[in-house]
Structure formats: structure tokens, C-alpha cells
C-alpha positions in Angstrom: 34.0 -74.4 0.0 35.5 -77.3 1.8 36.1 -77.1 5.6 37.5 -79.6 8.1 36.7 -79.6 11.7 37.0 -81.9 14.7 33.7 -83.2 15.8 33.4 -83.8 19.6 29.7 -84.4 19.6 27.0 -84.6 16.9 23.7 -83.0 16.5 20.9 -85.2 15.2 21.3 -83.6 11.7 25.1 -84.3 11.8 24.5 -87.9 12.9 22.0 -88.4 10.0 24.7 -87.0 7.6 27.3 -89.4 9.0 24.8 -92.3 8.6 24.2 -91.3 5.0 28.0 -91.0 4.3 28.6 -94.5 5.6 25.6 -96.0 3.8 26.5 -94.4 0.5 30.2 -95.3 0.6 29.7 -98.9 1.7 26.9 -99.6 -0.7 29.1 -98.0 -3.4 31.8 -100.6 -2.8 34.1 -99.0 -0.2 35.6 -101.8 2.0 35.7 -100.1 5.4 34.6 -102.9 7.6 31.0 -103.5 6.5 29.2 -105.7 4.0 26.7 -104.4 1.4 23.9 -103.7 1.4 24.5 -101.9 4.7 21.3 -101.5 6.7 20.5 -98.0 8.0 20.2 -99.4 11.6 23.8 -100.8 11.3 25.1 -97.4 10.2 23.3 -95.7 13.1 24.6 -98.1 15.7 28.1 -97.7 14.3 28.1 -93.9 14.6 26.4 -94.1 18.0 29.3 -96.2 19.2 31.9 -93.9 17.6 30.3 -90.7 19.1 30.1 -92.3 22.5 33.8 -93.3 22.4 35.1 -89.8 21.5 37.7 -88.5 23.9 41.4 -89.4 24.6 41.2 -92.7 22.8 39.3 -91.6 19.7 39.2 -88.4 17.7 36.9 -87.7 14.7 37.1 -85.1 12.0 34.6 -84.3 9.3 34.9 -82.6 6.0 32.0 -80.3 5.1 31.1 -78.8 1.7 28.2 -76.4 1.3 27.2 -77.1 4.9 27.0 -80.9 4.5 29.3 -83.7 5.7 31.2 -85.2 2.7 34.0 -87.0 4.5 35.4 -88.2 7.9 38.4 -89.8 9.4 39.2 -91.1 12.9 42.4 -91.3 14.9 42.8 -93.7 17.8 45.9 -92.6 19.8 47.4 -95.4 21.8 46.8 -95.0 25.5 49.3 -97.7 26.5 52.3 -96.4 28.3 54.7 -97.9 25.8 52.7 -96.6 22.8 52.1 -92.9 23.6 54.1 -92.0 20.5 51.7 -93.7 18.1 48.2 -93.7 16.8 46.0 -95.6 14.4 44.3 -93.9 11.5 40.8 -95.4 10.9 38.0 -95.1 8.5 39.0 -92.4 6.0 35.7 -92.0 4.2 34.9 -89.7 1.3 31.4 -89.4 -0.2 31.5 -90.4 -3.9 30.2 -87.0 -5.0 33.2 -85.3 -3.3 36.0 -87.6 -4.5 38.8 -86.0 -6.5 38.4 -82.7 -4.7 41.1 -82.9 -2.1 38.8 -84.1 0.7 41.1 -87.0 1.8 44.2 -84.8 1.6 42.6 -82.2 3.8 41.4 -84.8 6.3 44.9 -86.5 6.4 46.5 -83.1 6.9 44.2 -82.4 9.9 45.0 -85.7 11.5 48.8 -85.3 11.0 48.7 -81.8 12.5 46.8 -83.0 15.5 49.0 -86.0 16.0 52.2 -83.9 15.9 50.7 -81.4 18.4 49.9 -84.3 20.7 53.5 -85.7 20.5 52.6 -88.6 18.2 55.4 -89.5 15.9 54.1 -92.7 14.3 50.8 -93.3 12.5 49.6 -96.7 11.2 46.7 -97.9 9.2 45.4 -100.8 7.2 43.5 -100.8 3.9 42.2 -103.2 1.3 45.0 -104.2 -1.1 44.6 -102.7 -4.6 42.0 -100.2 -3.4 41.9 -96.6 -4.6 42.8 -95.7 -1.0 46.3 -97.1 -1.5 47.1 -94.4 -4.0 45.9 -91.7 -1.6 48.2 -93.0 1.2 51.2 -93.4 -1.2 50.6 -89.9 -2.5 50.9 -88.6 1.1 54.2 -90.5 1.7 52.8 -93.3 3.8 55.1 -96.4 3.7 53.7 -99.8 2.7 54.9 -102.4 5.2 53.3 -105.5 3.7 50.2 -107.5 2.8 48.1 -110.0 4.7 46.2 -112.4 2.4 42.5 -113.2 3.0 42.3 -110.7 5.9 38.8 -109.3 5.5 35.8 -109.5 3.3 35.0 -106.8 0.8 31.5 -105.3 0.6 30.5 -108.3 -1.6 31.7 -110.8 0.9 34.8 -111.9 -0.9 38.0 -112.4 1.1 40.6 -109.8 0.2 44.1 -109.0 1.3 44.9 -106.0 3.5 47.9 -103.8 3.4 49.6 -102.1 6.3 51.0 -98.6 6.1 52.9 -96.3 8.5 54.0 -92.7 8.5 56.7 -91.2 10.7 55.9 -87.6 11.7 58.6 -85.1 12.6 57.7 -83.0 15.7 
């Protein structure tokens, strides 16, 4: 059974599962800000930073299946006075063994529910152009704004274009 929950702090076991999630997805080709092969120490440091930043400026959800973390997503609400209506969706990650089972849909739904309840009416994100993630966002009615060539390196180090998406939420 799949469950989604907001994670406000992590036990050592949860942090180990988050590390494994990041290592497996990046080393499997997911372009989420890291180059492959991703070293375990880099994954650990990344999650330590995320967990330390949780609060008003960063919210984290995990998807669990059979008691194990199989996905995660982050939302970074703008804290600027002129941007209190918006937030950035970051690092939607789904373990390869859990893909095609609705994990990303459930994580996106949790983020959107939270954003609405917090008065956020605009969500934005960027993703690698041509990635499988694009079809997920399009399926969930995210609107493609445009493409920036040569924006970031993929896991193999090749420069790729990124695409920018937004979604307007009704209160």
C-alpha cells in the first residue's frame, strides 16, 4: 500500500532510505542536479542540508510503500513579501522500482493540497527537456512556459536544455 506523508525530521533509518533513493535515481539516469556516479557522501550531505532547512521555506513529503521510502518531493514557498502567493516544486524523485504506480501523482496531489491550504496560487518548476518527467507534469495540467538551451548537465555530464512549467491553483 502506498502512503504519502510530510516529513519534518528524519530518523537515521529514514535518512538512509532517502540516501538510497537519491543514489539509485541519479545513478539510474535521473537528472535532478547531480552527476553520476553519485558518491554516497554527496547524497548524505545533500539530505542533511535538506533536513536542516525544513520549515517555512522548505517542505518535504515522502511516499512509502511496504514501510519503505520510494519517492519524495519538496516545495519551497517564497518567503518574499511580493511572492507569498507562489512556491517552487523541487526534486520530484521516484525510485525506479516504484515507477508507473502513481507515486508521482500522489506526491503532486499532496503538494498541491498543501499549497492551496497555505494560500499559494502559483507553483513553478523546471525539468530536463525531453525527460519522462515532462509527461508527468503535462498529465497533471502543468503549463510549459519555454525552454532554456544548455542549462544544466545531465547525469553523464552532457549539457541539456531545461523546460520551465507553472500551474495555477484555485483556492
